[in-house]
C-alpha positions as CSV (number, residue, x, y, z in Angstrom):
1,M,-0.2,0.0,0.1
2,N,3.1,2.4,0.5
3,I,1.5,5.2,2.4
4,H,4.1,8.0,3.4
5,S,4.5,10.2,6.3
6,D,3.6,13.2,3.9
7,D,0.2,11.6,3.3
8,L,-0.7,11.5,6.8
9,R,0.6,14.9,7.6
10,I,-1.7,16.3,4.8
11,F,-4.6,14.6,6.0
12,I,-4.3,15.6,9.4
13,A,-3.7,19.1,8.3
14,V,-7.0,19.1,6.2
15,V,-9.0,17.9,9.1
16,D,-7.6,20.5,11.5
17,S,-7.7,23.3,9.2
18,G,-11.2,22.5,8.2
19,T,-10.7,23.4,4.2
20,L,-8.2,22.5,1.7
21,S,-7.2,26.3,1.1
22,A,-6.6,26.6,5.0
23,A,-4.4,23.4,4.9
24,A,-2.6,24.6,1.7
25,E,-1.6,27.8,3.3
26,L,-0.5,26.1,6.6
27,L,1.7,23.7,4.7
28,G,2.8,26.0,1.7
29,Q,1.4,24.0,-1.1
30,T,-1.4,24.4,-3.5
31,T,-4.9,23.6,-3.0
32,S,-5.1,21.2,-6.1
33,G,-2.1,19.4,-4.9
34,L,-3.5,18.6,-1.5
35,S,-6.6,17.4,-3.4
36,R,-4.7,15.1,-5.5
37,A,-2.9,13.9,-2.5
38,L,-6.0,13.1,-0.6
39,T,-7.5,11.3,-3.7
40,R,-4.4,9.1,-3.8
41,L,-4.3,8.3,-0.1
42,E,-8.1,7.1,-0.3
43,Q,-7.4,5.2,-3.4
44,K,-4.4,3.5,-1.4
45,L,-6.8,2.8,1.4
46,A,-9.7,1.6,-1.0
47,T,-12.0,3.7,1.0
48,S,-13.5,7.2,1.6
49,L,-12.0,9.3,4.4
50,L,-13.9,12.7,3.7
51,T,-17.1,13.6,2.3
52,R,-16.5,16.6,0.4
53,T,-19.3,19.6,-0.5
54,T,-18.9,22.8,-1.9
55,R,-18.9,24.4,1.7
56,R,-17.2,21.9,3.9
57,M,-15.6,18.4,4.6
58,E,-16.8,15.8,7.0
59,L,-14.9,12.8,8.2
60,T,-16.4,9.5,7.3
61,E,-16.6,6.9,9.8
62,E,-13.4,5.3,8.4
63,G,-11.9,8.7,8.3
64,R,-12.4,9.0,12.0
65,L,-10.7,5.8,12.7
66,F,-8.0,6.6,10.3
67,L,-7.3,9.9,11.8
68,D,-6.7,8.7,15.3
69,K,-4.2,6.2,14.0
70,A,-2.6,8.9,11.8
71,R,-2.1,11.1,14.8
72,T,-0.6,8.3,16.7
73,I,2.0,7.5,13.9
74,I,2.9,11.1,13.4
75,A,3.4,11.6,17.1
76,A,5.5,8.6,17.4
77,M,7.6,9.8,14.6
78,E,8.1,13.1,16.2
79,E,9.1,11.4,19.4
80,A,11.7,9.2,17.7
81,E,13.1,12.4,16.0
82,E,13.2,14.2,19.3
83,A,14.9,11.2,21.3
84,I,17.9,11.5,18.7
85,Q,18.1,15.1,19.2
86,V,18.0,14.8,23.2
87,R,21.0,12.6,22.9
88,H,23.1,15.5,21.8
89,Q,21.6,17.7,24.8
90,R,20.7,20.4,22.3
91,P,17.0,21.5,22.5
92,S,15.8,21.8,18.9
93,G,12.5,21.2,16.9
94,R,9.1,22.6,16.8
95,L,7.4,24.0,20.0
96,R,3.9,25.3,19.7
97,V,2.8,27.7,22.6
98,D,-0.7,28.8,22.9
99,A,-1.7,31.8,25.3
100,S,-4.5,34.3,25.5
101,P,-3.9,37.5,23.4
102,P,-3.2,39.9,26.2
103,F,-0.7,37.5,27.8
104,M,1.0,36.6,24.4
105,L,1.4,40.3,23.7
106,H,2.4,41.8,27.1
107,C,4.3,38.4,28.6
108,V,5.6,36.5,26.0
109,V,6.3,38.7,22.5
110,P,8.6,41.1,24.3
111,H,11.1,38.1,25.3
112,I,11.0,36.1,22.2
113,A,14.0,37.7,20.5
114,E,16.3,36.8,23.7
115,F,14.6,33.4,23.7
116,R,15.5,32.7,19.9
117,S,19.1,33.9,20.6
118,N,19.7,31.5,23.4
119,F,18.1,28.6,21.5
120,P,18.2,29.2,17.9
121,D,17.3,25.4,17.0
122,I,13.9,25.6,18.5
123,T,11.2,26.5,16.1
124,L,8.6,28.3,18.0
125,E,4.8,28.5,16.8
126,L,2.7,31.0,18.8
127,T,-0.9,31.0,18.7
128,S,-3.5,33.1,20.8
129,N,-6.9,32.2,21.9
130,D,-9.3,33.9,24.2
131,Q,-10.7,30.4,25.4
132,N,-9.0,27.5,26.5
133,I,-8.2,24.9,23.8
134,D,-7.7,21.1,23.5
135,L,-4.0,20.8,23.2
136,L,-4.4,17.5,21.1
137,E,-6.8,19.0,18.6
138,H,-4.9,22.1,18.0
139,R,-1.5,20.2,18.1
140,T,-0.2,22.4,20.9
141,D,2.8,21.5,23.3
142,I,2.1,24.4,25.9
143,A,-0.9,26.3,26.9
144,I,-0.7,29.3,29.2
145,R,-3.9,29.2,31.3
146,H,-5.4,31.8,33.9
147,G,-7.2,30.9,36.9
148,A,-8.2,27.4,38.7
149,L,-7.2,24.4,36.7
150,Q,-9.5,21.8,35.8
151,D,-8.1,19.0,33.6
152,S,-6.2,16.6,35.6
153,M,-4.8,14.9,32.6
154,L,-2.5,17.7,32.0
155,H,0.8,18.3,33.7
156,A,0.8,22.0,35.1
157,R,3.7,24.2,36.2
158,R,3.0,27.6,38.0
159,L,4.3,30.5,36.3
160,G,2.9,33.1,38.8
161,A,0.1,35.1,39.7
162,S,-1.1,38.6,38.7
163,Q,-3.3,40.9,40.8
164,L,-6.5,42.4,39.3
165,H,-7.1,46.1,39.1
166,I,-10.5,48.1,38.5
167,V,-9.3,50.6,36.0
168,A,-10.6,53.5,34.0
169,S,-9.3,56.3,31.7
170,P,-8.7,59.9,33.0
171,D,-11.2,60.9,30.4
172,Y,-14.1,58.7,31.4
173,L,-13.5,59.6,35.1
174,R,-13.7,63.4,34.2
175,K,-16.9,62.9,32.4
176,H,-18.7,60.4,35.0
177,G,-16.9,61.0,38.1
178,T,-14.9,58.5,40.2
179,P,-16.6,56.0,42.3
180,A,-15.8,56.3,45.9
181,S,-17.8,53.1,46.8
182,I,-18.9,49.9,45.3
183,E,-22.5,51.0,45.3
184,E,-21.6,53.5,43.1
185,L,-20.5,51.4,40.4
186,A,-24.2,50.7,39.3
187,Q,-24.2,54.3,38.2
188,H,-21.5,53.7,35.6
189,Q,-20.4,51.8,32.4
190,L,-18.8,48.4,33.3
191,L,-17.0,46.6,30.9
192,G,-17.1,42.8,31.0
193,F,-16.4,39.5,29.3
194,T,-18.7,37.7,27.0
195,Q,-17.6,34.5,28.5
196,P,-16.9,32.6,30.9
197,E,-18.9,34.4,33.6
198,S,-16.5,34.1,36.3
199,L,-14.3,36.8,34.7
200,N,-17.2,39.4,35.5
201,I,-16.5,38.4,39.3
202,W,-14.4,41.5,40.5
203,P,-12.3,41.4,43.5
204,L,-14.1,44.0,45.6
205,R,-14.8,43.5,49.2
206,Q,-18.5,44.0,50.2
207,Q,-20.7,43.2,53.2
208,Q,-22.2,40.3,51.3
209,G,-18.8,38.7,50.5
210,E,-15.3,38.8,49.2
211,D,-16.5,39.5,45.6
212,L,-18.7,41.7,43.3
213,T,-20.5,39.8,40.3
214,I,-21.1,42.7,37.9
215,T,-23.6,43.2,35.1
216,P,-21.7,44.5,32.2
217,T,-23.0,47.3,30.1
218,L,-20.4,46.5,27.2
219,L,-19.1,43.2,26.8
220,A,-16.1,41.5,24.8
221,S,-14.6,38.2,24.4
222,G,-11.0,39.2,25.1
223,G,-9.1,41.0,27.6
224,E,-7.0,43.0,25.1
225,T,-10.2,44.3,23.7
226,L,-11.6,45.4,27.1
227,R,-8.2,47.2,27.7
228,Q,-8.6,49.4,24.5
229,L,-12.2,50.1,25.4
230,A,-11.2,51.4,28.6
231,L,-8.3,53.4,27.2
232,H,-10.9,54.9,24.8
233,G,-12.8,56.1,27.9
234,L,-15.8,53.6,27.4
235,G,-16.2,52.4,30.7
236,I,-14.6,50.7,33.9
237,A,-12.7,47.4,33.5
238,C,-11.3,44.8,35.8
239,L,-8.0,43.5,34.2
240,S,-5.0,41.7,35.1
241,A,-1.8,43.7,36.2
242,F,0.4,42.5,33.5
243,M,-1.9,44.0,30.9
244,V,-2.4,47.6,32.6
245,R,0.6,48.0,34.8
246,Q,2.4,50.2,32.1
247,D,-1.0,52.2,31.4
248,I,-1.2,52.9,35.0
249,A,2.5,54.1,35.4
250,Q,1.8,56.5,32.4
251,G,-1.4,57.5,33.6
252,A,-3.3,56.3,30.6
253,L,-5.4,54.4,33.1
254,I,-6.2,55.1,36.9
255,D,-6.4,52.3,39.4
256,I,-9.7,53.0,41.2
257,L,-11.3,51.4,44.3
258,G,-8.1,50.3,45.5
259,S,-9.2,50.3,49.2
260,H,-11.9,47.8,48.5
261,N,-9.7,45.7,46.2
262,N,-9.5,42.1,48.3
263,G,-6.1,41.5,46.9
264,Y,-6.9,38.5,45.0
265,R,-4.3,37.2,42.6
266,Q,-4.9,35.3,39.5
267,Q,-3.0,32.0,39.1
268,I,-1.0,31.4,35.9
269,H,-0.2,28.1,34.9
270,A,1.7,26.4,31.8
271,V,-0.2,23.0,31.0
272,Y,1.1,20.3,28.8
273,Y,0.9,16.3,28.3
274,R,3.5,14.2,30.1
275,N,5.6,13.7,27.0
276,T,9.2,13.0,28.1
277,Q,10.2,13.3,24.6
278,L,9.2,16.9,24.5
279,A,10.6,17.6,27.9
280,R,13.7,19.4,27.1
281,R,12.1,21.9,24.6
282,I,9.2,22.3,27.1
283,S,11.4,22.6,30.3
284,C,13.8,25.3,28.6
285,F,10.9,27.5,27.4
286,L,9.4,27.3,30.9
287,D,12.4,28.0,32.7
288,F,13.1,31.1,30.4
289,L,9.6,32.4,30.7
290,Q,9.3,32.0,34.3
291,L,12.6,33.9,34.9
292,K,11.2,36.7,32.9
293,L,7.9,36.8,34.7
């Protein structure tokens, strides 16, 4: 049957990307070339792996079975390659890192030049998602997550913790006044997250408890969008210190209700699967990042 690893990589890329055109862009090949490669693979297997329509492609039952096996084979090949590299004690190869857009922009990107200088043989792939992703589905080695961890199947390493600040721009406060109490927040424009709802719990001490659940008047899916909305004077936001520390220092945002802040610090972890073959790449990146943080 003579199936090659390239056949498997193309099939996986098409499934993960969702379309031939997206997979072609990812792999640096033509759409027609990928289409022919898929056809040849199906001919070798004497079965249909994908049902193609003008708008989308869906896996057949045989395709789902083959996809699991293909992922296992490619992972084993990558581990074998990594095992040889580890013997030479020089971290190299591809490392895929995912983080929220704000963390990526404020905490990772500023240090990438130095990391590349220290580890030139590691090829970094950086992605940003506002929501937690499935590491296997997105072929990601390390994901940076904020708050409480829930997936016990993942190995986690604590990178630090970030305090939350209630902030607004000087322009907004001039127009609407500065709230002196938690009760006065009800008279203001509050900026919040579309999901998860836990991000709309602010660390403000009140008689009923240690936290305040707000009802936002303007919502966004990501922290960086909320930061920009706050900078443009559209309301009051609750954001991590790593996002707004410089804004506060420069006077672009004002930290308010500080005496009511309960001091809660949002935990930051790196999560990854226990893969000994990836251990050297993962450890050198996390050691470096933790030092910078």
